[in-house]
C-alpha positions in Angstrom: 32.3 108.3 82.8 32.7 109.0 86.6 35.9 107.0 86.9 37.4 109.0 84.0 36.5 112.3 85.7 38.0 111.1 89.0 41.2 109.9 87.3 41.5 113.2 85.4 40.9 115.2 88.6 43.5 113.1 90.5 46.0 113.6 87.7 45.4 117.3 87.7 45.9 117.5 91.5 49.2 115.5 91.2 50.4 117.7 88.3 49.6 120.9 90.2 51.3 119.6 93.4 54.4 118.6 91.5 54.6 122.1 89.9 54.3 123.8 93.2 57.0 121.4 94.7 59.3 122.3 91.7 58.7 126.0 92.2 59.5 125.6 95.9 62.7 123.7 95.2 63.8 126.3 92.7 63.5 129.0 95.4 66.1 127.3 97.6 69.5 128.9 97.9 72.2 126.3 97.5 76.0 126.7 97.8 79.0 124.5 98.1 82.3 124.4 100.0 85.6 122.6 99.1 86.0 121.2 102.6 89.2 119.4 101.9 90.9 122.5 100.6 89.5 124.6 103.5 90.6 122.1 106.1 94.0 122.0 104.6 94.3 125.8 104.7 93.0 125.9 108.2 95.6 123.3 109.3 98.4 125.4 107.7 97.0 128.6 109.3 96.9 127.0 112.8 100.3 125.3 112.4 98.9 122.0 113.4 101.8 120.0 112.0 104.4 122.2 113.8 102.4 122.1 117.0 102.3 118.3 117.0 106.0 118.0 116.0 106.9 120.2 119.0 104.7 118.3 121.3 106.5 115.0 120.5 110.0 116.2 119.8 111.4 115.2 123.3 110.1 111.6 123.0 111.4 111.3 119.4 114.8 112.5 120.5 114.8 110.0 123.4 114.0 107.1 121.0 116.8 108.3 118.6 119.2 108.3 121.5 118.3 104.7 122.3 118.7 103.7 118.7 122.2 105.3 118.7 123.1 103.5 121.9 121.9 100.2 120.3 124.0 100.8 117.2 127.1 101.4 119.2 126.6 98.3 121.4 125.9 96.2 118.2 129.1 97.5 116.6 131.0 96.7 119.8 129.6 93.2 119.8 130.6 92.7 116.2 134.0 94.1 116.6 135.0 92.8 120.0 132.5 89.9 120.4 135.1 87.1 119.9 137.5 88.7 122.3 134.9 89.3 125.1 134.3 86.8 127.8 131.2 84.7 127.5 129.5 86.4 130.4 130.2 89.9 128.9 129.0 88.9 125.5 125.9 87.3 126.9 125.2 90.3 129.0 125.6 92.6 126.0 123.3 90.4 123.8 120.7 90.4 126.6 121.0 94.2 126.9 120.5 94.6 123.2 117.4 92.4 123.2 116.0 94.3 126.1 116.7 97.7 124.5 115.2 96.5 121.2 111.9 95.3 122.8 111.8 98.5 124.9 112.4 100.6 121.8 109.6 98.8 119.8 107.2 99.3 122.7 108.0 103.0 123.0 107.8 103.5 119.2 104.3 101.8 119.2 103.2 104.0 122.0 104.5 107.1 120.4 102.8 106.4 117.1 99.5 105.7 119.0 99.8 109.0 120.9 100.6 110.9 117.7 97.6 109.4 116.0 95.3 110.3 118.9 96.5 113.9 119.0 96.3 114.2 115.2 92.7 113.0 115.4 91.9 115.5 118.2 93.4 118.4 116.2 91.5 117.2 113.1 88.2 117.1 115.0 88.8 120.6 116.3 89.3 121.8 112.7 86.2 120.0 111.5 84.1 121.5 114.4 85.5 125.0 113.5 84.7 124.4 109.9 81.1 123.3 110.7 80.6 126.4 112.8 81.8 128.6 110.0 79.6 126.9 107.5 76.6 127.4 109.7 77.5 131.0 110.3 77.8 131.7 106.5 74.6 129.9 105.8 72.6 131.9 108.4 74.2 135.2 107.4 73.7 134.8 103.7 70.4 132.9 103.8 71.5 129.6 102.3 69.1 126.6 102.6 71.6 124.0 101.6 75.4 123.9 101.6 77.1 120.8 100.1 80.6 119.5 99.9 82.2 120.3 96.6 83.0 116.6 96.0 79.2 115.8 96.1 78.5 118.4 93.4 78.8 117.3 89.7 78.2 120.8 88.3 77.7 124.2 89.8 78.1 127.8 89.1 81.5 129.1 90.5 79.5 131.9 92.1 78.0 129.3 94.5 81.4 128.4 95.9 81.5 129.6 99.5 84.9 128.2 100.4 86.5 131.7 100.7 83.7 133.0 102.8 83.9 130.0 105.1 87.6 130.3 105.4 87.3 134.0 106.4 84.5 133.1 108.9 86.7 130.5 110.7 87.8 131.8 114.0 
């Protein structure tokens, strides 16, 4: 009989503990934020795309000028190649190869620099978003704030996206 009483007592303790745990969980205040949407709106607000475009416009223009120069030289080679002396034609072909390899290198470097700067700007936005989420959570007393994509169902009243967007500095 003693083992039965011990098992019953243990079962009662486990049941009571789980009820208290459930009650504690129910008391948590949970919200969600559509981070993708908020980040997109933050990027528009901060003109990130325009800022990056202006930052690299001179380098892009220089590459376009080299491309135009190469097109003209190639047209000249096709048009006048047979009438040119061998040395002139060879020199022009070598120049075209050199410009082409230089252009490819500069394009690769430009793409890499653009990618790095874009990542830096994205990290700034994410940091700003995280600060705003923390601020809203502390101000409104939220215990947990999730990304909207991780939530299968929620009450639209728990959507904090607008509050977070307003809190972004």
